[in-house]
N, C-alpha and C positions, 0 to 999 in steps of 0.2 A: 502493499499500501505506502503511494506515494502522495506528498500535499505540495499543490503547486503555491508561490510565492509570486505573493504578484513583483514586478518590477520597480528594480529604485536605481535612483539616481545615483553617482558615485558624490560623496561629499568629502571633502579635507580641510581643514582648521586646523592653523595656527596659531591664532589667538581669539579671545572672546570677541573680539572686535568684531571679528570676518563672520560669527556667529549671529550676531543682530543683523548686521549691512546685509547677510543671506534671506533672516527675515524675514527683516521690512522688505527685502526686494520682491520674494516669493508670494508675501499678505498683497503687498500694490500691484500683483501682475494677476491674481487672482490662479493660482498655481494650484490644478487638481492635486488629491493625496490617493496613493494608492495603498493602504495603509487601511487601519481601522479606526482609527484618532482623525480627527479634524485637525486644520493647521492651528488653530485656537488651542485645541487640546494639548498637542507637540510642544507649545511654545511654554504654554500653563503646565506641563511635565518635566520641562526641562527645567523651568524658572523654581520650583520646589526643592530638584537636590538641589539647586544653587543656592537657596532659599538655605536649606539646610545645614549645606559646609558653611555658612558663616553665622548663623544661629545656635547649633545644634540639632542633633536628631533626637525626634521622639521616640525611636526604637531602639532594639540593639537585635541583631542576628544571634542566632544559635551559637556556641564556642566552634563547633568543626566548620561551619561559613566563614567566620571569623580569621578562623585558619589557613582554610584552601586562598580565601581571598588575598589574605596578606604573605602567604608565601610561595600562591601557585599563578594566581590569575592577575594580581597587578602587575608585575613590568610586562605579561603578554599583553594587558588590556592597552597600557598605558604607550605601549608600544603600538601594535597591528589594532587595534578598537575592538567594539564588541560586536557579537552577532547577535543577528534576532531570534525574536523567540522566547527569550525569558520572562516566564508569568511568576509575578511578584505575588506574595500571600498575606494572610495574619495583618500585623501593625506595620509592615513596609507597604502594604498595598494600599492601607488606610491614606496612609502620608505621602506617596508619590501618585498614585492615581490622579490623574488631572480631571480638573471639573469638567464639566459642560461648560464650556465659555464661548463667545464667538471668537473669531482671529482677531479683533484688533485687542480687546482686552487682553487675549493668552500674549499677544506681542506686547502689549503695555508693560504686563507683568515682568516677560522676559527681557525687555529693557532698562528695567529700574532693577531689575537684580544683579545682572550684568554691569551695571553703573556701580553697584553698592560691589560688586566681586573688583572694579578695578581700582576704587577707593579705600575698600575696606583693608586691611591686611590679615585681620585673625581668622584663622579656619578652625574647623571640627575636625575630631576625628572619625573616618567612615566607617560605617555599624557595617562594613565587607572589606573595607583595604586596614583598616586600623590609621596611625597617625600619617597624616599627608602633608607634605612642603605646602607652600601656596603653590609652587609652580607645578609641582604630580595633579594637586585640584584644579589648575587652570587646564593642563595637559586630562587630567578626564573629564572634564568638563566638554572640552572641543571632542573626544572622543565620543562620550555619550550624545552630544550634539550632531557629530556626524551619523552616527546610529538613524536616532530619530528621524531628522532632516532628511534622509533618503526618502524618506516614504513622499515626501513633497516631490511630484515631479515639474520639470522645466516647463511654465507656459508653452 
């Protein structure tokens, strides 16, 4: 049994500013979405993880996920990016699942959060990877955005 995956565009972000520039361009161009979330939900989801990296997480993952994340997945994801298909569960799902927001509301949330990331130095530990430097967090946000923004097709 095979599953069909919607075609995705290739995204690569070197900076947080590139994420908001691309999101702004895609929202203005009325770009179609090939995944399950609207553009507003994608923007909101990205902003939620960014908010938690600045303000602290409201949940913790079981110890074995933290060990796997820190020692096995961290370097791979920061270098190669994330794969689709991860299903959040429990408190992580409740915290990170996007709201039903329109595209402009989600975009504004993302814009404001990226402004905070650029201007505020503090970062909290990841519930999956543990302690991350500011540079590692920024790189993780870029890899995370590459995954989700790839579901927004070129207009």
